[in-house]
C-alpha positions in Angstrom: 11.6 9.9 24.1 12.5 8.1 27.2 13.0 4.4 27.8 13.3 3.1 31.3 13.4 -0.4 32.9 11.2 -0.9 35.9 11.4 -3.4 38.7 9.0 -4.8 41.2 8.4 -7.9 43.2 5.0 -8.0 41.5 4.5 -9.8 38.2 5.3 -7.3 35.5 4.2 -6.8 31.9 6.8 -6.8 29.2 6.3 -3.2 28.0 4.1 -0.2 28.5 4.1 2.7 26.0 2.5 5.9 27.2 1.6 8.9 25.1 -0.4 12.1 25.6 -1.7 11.6 22.0 -2.4 8.1 20.8 -4.3 7.3 17.6 -6.9 4.8 18.7 -9.9 3.3 16.8 -12.2 5.7 18.8 -10.1 8.8 18.3 -7.0 10.5 19.6 -6.5 10.7 23.3 -3.9 9.9 26.1 -3.2 6.2 26.4 -0.9 3.6 27.8 -0.5 0.6 25.6 0.4 -2.6 27.5 2.3 -5.2 25.6 3.1 -8.8 26.5 5.1 -10.9 24.1 4.1 -9.8 20.6 0.5 -8.7 21.4 -1.3 -5.7 22.9 -2.9 -6.9 26.1 -4.5 -3.7 27.4 -5.1 0.0 26.4 -5.6 2.1 29.5 -5.4 5.7 30.8 -1.7 6.6 31.4 -2.6 7.4 35.1 -3.4 3.7 35.7 -0.7 2.1 33.6 0.6 -1.1 35.2 4.1 -2.0 36.1 6.2 -3.3 33.2 9.8 -4.5 32.7 10.3 -1.7 30.2 8.5 1.6 29.8 8.6 4.0 26.8 7.2 7.5 27.1 6.4 9.3 23.9 7.4 13.0 24.1 5.0 15.8 23.9 4.6 16.9 20.3 4.9 13.3 19.1 2.1 10.9 18.4 1.7 7.2 19.0 0.2 5.5 16.0 -0.5 2.0 14.8 2.1 0.6 12.5 0.8 1.3 9.0 -0.1 -1.2 6.2 0.9 -0.9 2.6 -1.1 -3.4 0.7 0.3 -2.7 -2.8 4.1 -3.1 -3.1 6.1 -4.6 -6.0 9.2 -6.0 -4.4 10.2 -7.9 -7.5 12.2 -10.7 -5.9 13.2 -13.2 -7.1 14.1 -12.5 -10.7 14.2 -8.7 -10.8 16.0 -8.0 -7.5 18.0 -5.3 -9.2 14.8 -3.4 -9.5 14.1 -3.7 -5.7 14.2 -6.7 -3.4 13.0 -7.8 0.1 15.9 -6.1 2.0 15.6 -2.7 0.5 11.8 -2.6 0.1 11.1 -3.6 3.7 13.8 -1.2 5.1 12.1 1.5 3.1 8.7 0.6 4.5 10.1 0.6 8.0 11.6 4.1 7.5 8.2 5.4 6.5 6.2 3.9 9.3 5.0 0.8 7.4 5.1 -2.3 9.5 3.1 -4.6 7.2 3.5 -5.0 3.4 1.5 -7.1 0.9 3.8 -8.0 -2.0 2.4 -8.1 -5.5 2.7 -11.3 -7.7 4.7 -9.3 -10.3 7.2 -8.1 -11.3 9.1 -11.0 -9.7 10.1 -13.7 -12.2 8.5 -16.1 -12.2 5.2 -14.3 -11.2 3.3 -15.8 -8.3 0.6 -17.7 -10.2 1.0 -21.2 -8.8 2.0 -22.9 -5.5 5.4 -23.7 -6.9 6.1 -20.0 -7.7 4.7 -19.0 -4.3 7.3 -21.3 -2.7 10.0 -19.5 -4.6 8.8 -16.1 -3.2 8.7 -17.5 0.3 12.2 -18.8 0.1 13.5 -15.6 -1.4 12.2 -13.6 1.5 13.7 -15.6 4.3 16.0 -13.7 6.6 15.6 -10.4 4.7 12.5 -8.8 6.2 12.6 -5.6 8.3 8.7 -5.6 8.4 6.0 -8.3 8.2 5.2 -9.3 4.6 2.2 -11.1 3.1 1.9 -12.3 -0.5 -0.6 -11.8 -3.2 -1.4 -14.5 -5.8 -2.0 -13.8 -9.5 -5.1 -14.4 -11.7 -3.9 -14.8 -15.3 -5.2 -16.7 -18.3 -5.1 -20.4 -17.7 -4.5 -20.6 -14.0 -8.1 -20.8 -12.6 -7.3 -24.2 -11.2 -4.3 -22.7 -9.2 -6.4 -20.2 -7.4 -7.9 -22.4 -4.6 -4.5 -24.1 -3.9 -2.8 -20.7 -3.6 -5.6 -19.5 -1.3 -5.2 -22.5 0.9 -1.5 -21.8 1.2 -2.3 -18.3 2.6 -2.1 -15.7 -0.1 -4.4 -12.7 0.7 -6.1 -12.6 -2.7 -5.5 -12.4 -6.4 -4.4 -9.7 -8.8 -5.5 -9.4 -12.4 -5.1 -6.9 -15.2 -7.7 -6.1 -17.7 -5.1 -4.7 -20.1 -1.4 -5.5 -20.8 0.5 -5.6 -17.5 3.7 -4.2 -18.8 5.5 -7.6 -18.8 4.6 -10.3 -21.3 5.0 -13.1 -18.7 2.0 -11.8 -16.7 -1.0 -12.1 -19.1 -4.2 -10.0 -18.7 -7.7 -11.3 -18.4 -10.4 -10.3 -20.9 -13.8 -9.5 -19.3 -14.9 -13.2 -19.8 -11.7 -14.2 -18.0 -12.5 -11.8 -15.1 -15.9 -13.4 -14.8 -14.4 -16.9 -14.8 -11.9 -15.9 -12.1 -14.6 -14.2 -10.0 -16.9 -17.2 -10.1 -14.1 -19.3 -8.7 -13.1 -16.7 -6.1 -16.7 -16.3 -5.0 -16.7 -20.1 -4.3 -13.7 -19.8 -2.0 -14.6 -16.2 -0.8 -11.3 -14.7 -1.9 -10.9 -11.1 -3.3 -9.9 -10.2 -6.8 -7.8 -7.0 -6.9 -8.0 -5.4 -10.3 -5.8 -3.1 -12.4 -8.7 -1.7 -14.4 -8.0 -0.2 -17.8 -9.9 -1.1 -20.9 -7.6 -2.5 -23.7 -10.0 -1.3 -26.4 -10.0 2.3 -25.2 -6.2 2.2 -24.8 -5.8 0.8 -28.4 -7.9 3.6 -29.8 -6.3 6.4 -27.9 -3.7 8.6 -29.6 -0.2 7.1 -29.3 1.9 10.1 -30.3 3.7 10.4 -26.9 7.4 11.2 -27.0 8.6 13.6 -24.4 5.3 15.4 -23.8 3.5 14.5 -20.6 0.2 15.7 -22.2 0.8 13.1 -24.9 1.2 10.3 -22.4 -2.0 11.5 -20.6 -3.9 11.4 -23.9 -2.7 7.8 -24.5 -4.4 6.6 -21.3 -7.6 8.6 -21.0 -10.2 8.5 -18.1 -12.4 6.4 -20.3 -10.0 3.5 -20.1 -10.6 3.4 -16.3 -14.3 4.0 -16.3 -15.0 1.4 -19.0 -13.0 -1.3 -17.2 -14.4 -0.5 -13.8 -17.9 -0.6 -15.2 -17.3 -4.1 -16.7 -15.7 -5.3 -13.4 -18.7 -4.1 -11.4 -21.0 -6.0 -13.8 -18.9 -9.1 -13.2 -19.0 -8.6 -9.4 -22.8 -8.2 -9.6 -23.1 -11.4 -11.6 -20.9 -13.5 -9.4 -21.3 -12.0 -5.9 -17.5 -12.0 -5.5 -15.3 -9.5 -3.7 -13.6 -7.0 -5.9 -11.1 -4.3 -5.1 -10.2 -1.6 -7.6 -6.5 -0.8 -7.5 -4.8 2.6 -7.8 -7.8 4.6 -8.8 -6.5 7.6 -10.8 -9.7 8.9 -12.5 -12.2 10.7 -10.4 -14.7 10.1 -13.2 -15.1 6.5 -11.9 -16.2 7.7 -8.4 -19.9 7.7 -9.2 -19.7 4.1 -10.5 -18.0 2.9 -7.3 -20.3 4.8 -5.1 -23.4 3.4 -6.9 -22.0 -0.1 -6.7 -21.5 0.2 -2.9 -25.0 1.6 -2.5 -26.3 -1.4 -4.4 -24.6 -3.6 -1.8 -22.0 -5.1 -4.1 -18.8 -6.2 -2.4 -16.5 -3.6 -3.8 -13.7 -1.5 -2.3 -11.2 0.9 -3.9 -7.8 2.4 -3.2 -5.9 5.4 -4.6 -2.2 6.2 -4.3 -0.1 9.0 -2.7 1.1 10.2 -6.1 -2.5 10.8 -7.4 -3.2 12.7 -4.2 0.0 14.8 -4.4 0.8 15.6 -8.0 -1.1 17.1 -10.9 -0.6 16.8 -14.6 -0.2 20.6 -15.0 2.9 20.5 -12.9 4.7 17.6 -14.6 7.5 18.8 -17.0 7.9 17.2 -20.4 10.6 14.5 -20.3 10.1 14.0 -16.5 9.6 10.2 -16.8 10.0 9.7 -13.1 6.3 10.7 -12.9 5.2 8.0 -15.4 2.8 5.4 -14.0 -0.3 3.6 -15.2 -3.0 4.8 -14.9 -1.4 8.3 -15.2 -1.4 11.2 -12.8 -4.3 13.4 -14.0 -5.3 17.1 -13.6 -5.4 19.3 -10.5 -9.2 19.2 -10.6 -9.1 15.4 -10.7 -6.7 15.4 -7.7 -9.2 17.4 -5.7 -12.1 15.1 -6.6 -10.0 12.1 -5.5 -9.5 13.8 -2.2 -13.2 14.3 -1.9 -13.9 10.7 -2.7 -11.4 9.6 -0.1 -12.8 11.8 2.6 -16.4 10.7 1.9 -15.5 7.0 2.0 -16.1 6.2 -1.7 -12.4 5.4 -1.8 -11.6 3.1 1.1 -7.8 3.2 1.5 -4.4 4.4 0.2 -1.5 2.2 -0.9 1.7 3.2 -2.6 1.7 1.0 -5.7 5.5 1.1 -5.2 6.7 0.0 -8.6 10.4 0.6 -8.9 12.9 -0.2 -11.7 16.5 0.4 -12.5 17.3 4.0 -13.4 18.0 3.2 -17.1 14.5 1.9 -17.6 13.1 5.3 -16.8 14.8 6.6 -19.9 15.8 9.9 -18.5 18.4 10.1 -21.3 15.6 10.7 -23.8 12.7 11.6 -21.6 10.5 9.5 -23.9 7.3 8.5 -22.0 6.4 5.8 -24.5 9.7 4.0 -23.8 10.0 4.6 -20.0 9.0 2.0 -17.4 5.8 3.1 -15.6 5.9 3.1 -11.9 6.5 5.4 -8.9 8.8 4.3 -6.1 7.2 5.5 -2.9 6.8 2.9 -0.2 9.0 5.0 2.1 7.3 8.3 1.4 3.6 7.4 1.0 2.4 8.1 4.5 4.3 11.4 4.7 3.0 12.4 1.2 -0.6 11.7 2.1 -0.3 13.5 5.4 1.4 16.5 3.8 -1.1 16.8 0.9 -4.0 16.1 3.2 -3.4 19.3 5.3 -5.1 21.3 2.6 -8.2 19.1 2.9 -8.4 18.8 6.7 -7.2 15.2 6.9 -6.5 14.1 10.4 -4.1 11.5 11.8 -7.1 9.3 12.5 -7.8 9.5 8.8 -4.3 8.5 7.9 -4.4 5.6 10.3 -7.6 4.4 8.8 -6.6 4.8 5.1 -3.1 3.3 5.7 -3.9 0.9 8.4 -7.4 -0.2 9.6 -9.0 -0.2 6.2 -6.5 -2.4 4.3 -6.2 -4.7 7.3 -10.0 -5.2 7.3 -10.4 -5.3 3.5 -7.8 -8.1 3.1 -8.3 -9.8 6.5 -4.7 -9.3 7.6 -4.7 -10.7 11.1 -3.7 -8.6 14.1 -2.8 -5.5 12.0 -4.0 -2.0 11.4 -5.0 -0.5 14.7 -4.0 -0.2 18.4 -6.4 -2.7 19.9 -6.3 -5.5 22.5 -5.3 -8.8 20.9 -3.6 -7.2 17.9 0.1 -7.4 17.2 2.0 -4.7 19.0 3.0 -2.8 15.9 3.5 0.9 16.8 5.2 4.0 15.5 6.2 7.2 17.2 5.6 10.1 14.7 6.4 13.7 14.8 3.6 15.0 12.6 4.9 18.5 12.2 8.6 17.8 11.5 9.4 18.6 7.9 12.1 17.1 5.6 13.2 17.5 2.0 13.2 14.3 0.0 16.7 13.3 -1.1 16.5 10.2 -3.3 20.1 9.3 -2.5 19.2 9.0 1.2 16.1 6.8 0.7 16.2 3.0 1.4 14.8 2.2 -2.0 17.4 0.3 -4.2 17.3 2.8 -7.1 17.5 6.5 -6.3 14.8 7.9 -8.5 11.5 9.4 -7.4 9.1 12.2 -8.5 9.2 13.3 -4.8 12.9 14.4 -5.2 13.3 17.8 -3.6 9.8 18.0 -2.3 9.2 19.1 1.3 7.0 16.6 3.2 5.8 16.5 6.8 5.9 13.6 9.2 9.0 11.9 10.6 9.0 8.5 12.2 11.3 8.4 15.3 10.6 4.9 16.6 9.0 1.7 15.4 7.9 -1.3 17.5 7.2 -4.5 15.5 5.3 -7.1 17.4 6.5 -5.7 20.8 10.1 -5.2 19.9 11.8 -1.9 19.0 13.4 -2.3 15.6 15.6 -0.5 13.2 16.7 -1.1 9.6 19.2 -3.8 10.7 16.9 -5.8 12.9 15.5 -8.2 10.3 12.6 -9.0 12.7 10.0 -9.2 10.0 8.1 -12.4 9.2 6.1 -13.9 6.4 2.3 -13.6 7.0 -0.3 -16.1 5.9 -4.0 -15.4 5.7 -5.8 -17.2 8.5 
């Protein structure tokens, strides 16, 4: 990759980035991206690229892509910074090609369920960001009156659980509570993002778990997802509100989501890299690094999720980066019933999806859509998600064929534990431009985003 200053007596643009392969909204083709200040001001053929103060030429074999968007990250600061934190999480995102993160309202303490707690999150993030970060609000029992003030302050929407969240301080909504929240969110046209598992199904499922992954899988069956998603769809129909299904793990719910979309309901869905990469049959007993909720299901289910992603039933991919300290994973006992549930993967998500997707014919345009344009559009993240005039100049230079073996000790995540340990992935990011500026892990050029 070459970077060269240029000079001319004519007025010059700030930066031009040229590539023989650029992933644009209309496909992959040669392009020169013209940047002035923080924004993209033109996208032209490289042969007619204008003069600029700086020029970056992407080498053959590498690809220019939009900076990616991870809309589902648990950064956990303040309150549980030993689990992660703004510095480590945003460095990890940057290393993986993520230039925009939306941070969940838990597992920080206090959770982001009021304007006062939102201010604590904003203060905790100052001066620590390697990428741009927006914030989610929470919808919990008793905070309906807080939703509109949080929305006015710029959160991107509201997260709820339909079953226990994993921490007692973040309560879950019964289906009547979901409907109440959706009625208010329909009034202000804000989305509700839903962890959809049915508490009744979970309570009636076998709870003999221990070290057996099969036991953990039985304890959170497909029916927990399908029952909750069906109820949430009914609530969306009744209120006309926007609903987004988080971290879809069960392919059995795909017909429900597909039918809701065909009906015209305002529903979108995501899945996660770990559901697209791993299968239950491959998970050893006691391997609690794989524990997440909903759980990783069968190989046949994985393939059906890929089909749902490729046909558009599933709109996007997000990491659900949910880290914790190593001791909470209970690797000493391997007891799935006691281990914290969550996969740390914000740094690895795009490479994991790109690697697993090779089997299914996924393209770089698909990756840019699932991990960029779709979440930016779904959640109205201004200026993000694609290489287009007027957008922020967020770009990555990717070698899509370069392979690497995951070494958890070399990741930017705070705690070195991941089910991807030792796995070979493809896709190495060689350069990142954030709002027109080349950045690295030490740049701290990220900013807090507010919905406009």
